[in-house]
C-alpha positions as CSV (number, residue, x, y, z in Angstrom):
1,M,4.7,22.0,-16.1
2,E,2.8,20.4,-13.2
3,Y,1.2,17.0,-12.6
4,C,-0.9,15.9,-9.6
5,K,-2.4,12.7,-8.2
6,G,-3.9,12.5,-4.8
7,I,-1.6,14.4,-2.5
8,Q,1.4,14.0,-4.8
9,K,2.4,17.0,-6.9
10,I,5.2,17.1,-9.5
11,E,6.9,20.3,-10.9
12,V,9.2,20.0,-13.9
13,F,12.0,22.5,-14.6
14,E,12.6,21.5,-18.2
15,N,15.6,23.8,-18.9
16,D,17.4,22.7,-15.8
17,F,16.6,18.9,-16.1
18,V,15.1,19.0,-12.5
19,I,12.0,17.4,-11.2
20,K,10.5,18.3,-7.8
21,S,7.8,16.4,-6.0
22,S,5.9,17.4,-2.9
23,A,3.1,15.9,-0.8
24,D,1.0,17.2,2.0
25,G,-0.5,14.5,4.2
26,I,-0.5,10.7,4.1
27,T,0.4,9.0,0.7
28,N,-0.3,5.5,-0.4
29,V,1.3,2.8,-2.7
30,E,-0.9,3.8,-5.7
31,E,0.3,7.4,-5.5
32,I,4.0,6.5,-5.1
33,A,3.7,4.0,-8.1
34,W,2.2,6.9,-10.1
35,L,5.0,9.2,-9.0
36,K,7.7,6.7,-10.0
37,D,6.1,6.1,-13.4
38,K,5.7,9.8,-14.0
39,L,9.3,10.6,-13.1
40,V,10.5,7.9,-15.5
41,E,8.2,9.1,-18.2
42,I,9.3,12.7,-17.9
43,S,13.0,11.9,-17.8
44,K,12.7,9.8,-21.0
45,N,11.7,13.0,-22.8
46,W,15.2,14.3,-22.0
47,E,16.7,11.7,-24.3
48,G,19.5,10.4,-22.0
49,K,20.4,13.6,-20.3
50,K,21.4,13.4,-16.6
51,W,18.8,14.9,-14.3
52,A,18.1,15.7,-10.6
53,Y,15.2,14.9,-8.4
54,I,14.1,17.0,-5.4
55,A,11.6,15.4,-3.0
56,D,9.9,17.9,-0.7
57,I,8.9,15.7,2.2
58,S,8.4,18.6,4.7
59,K,4.6,18.0,4.9
60,L,4.5,14.3,4.3
61,Q,3.2,12.2,7.2
62,I,5.1,9.0,8.3
63,V,4.5,6.3,5.7
64,P,3.5,2.7,6.3
65,T,5.9,-0.1,5.4
66,E,4.3,-1.0,2.1
67,V,4.8,2.7,1.0
68,S,8.4,2.6,2.1
69,S,9.0,-0.4,-0.1
70,E,7.5,1.4,-3.1
71,L,9.7,4.4,-2.3
72,I,12.8,2.2,-2.5
73,Q,11.6,1.0,-5.9
74,L,11.1,4.6,-7.0
75,H,14.7,5.4,-6.2
76,V,16.0,2.3,-8.1
77,E,13.9,3.2,-11.1
78,I,15.0,6.9,-11.3
79,Y,18.7,6.0,-10.9
80,N,18.2,3.4,-13.7
81,N,16.8,6.2,-15.9
82,G,19.5,8.9,-15.6
83,C,18.9,10.6,-12.3
84,V,22.3,11.5,-10.9
85,C,21.3,13.6,-7.8
86,V,18.5,13.4,-5.2
87,G,17.8,16.0,-2.7
88,F,15.3,16.1,0.2
89,V,13.5,19.1,1.7
90,E,12.8,18.0,5.3
91,P,10.6,19.5,8.0
92,E,12.3,21.9,10.4
């Protein structure tokens, strides 16, 4: 299953309880807020199961301070909703 908003893309691996996001370009607060809400919404469907999140930031441009603050909130929210592992795909 896939979801998209702006440059943000989410792929869900239901059987493995894994969510992967990726972005190509410059993101903004609205897109990160959507990403956070969507990650929580998807994970709630797993009824308390532990899950993992992979953030592919290999094509993401440097983000402004206000986006960084929203990213911090994203991580707080996903940990509060059962995420037990976060991995990052970084540029070479």
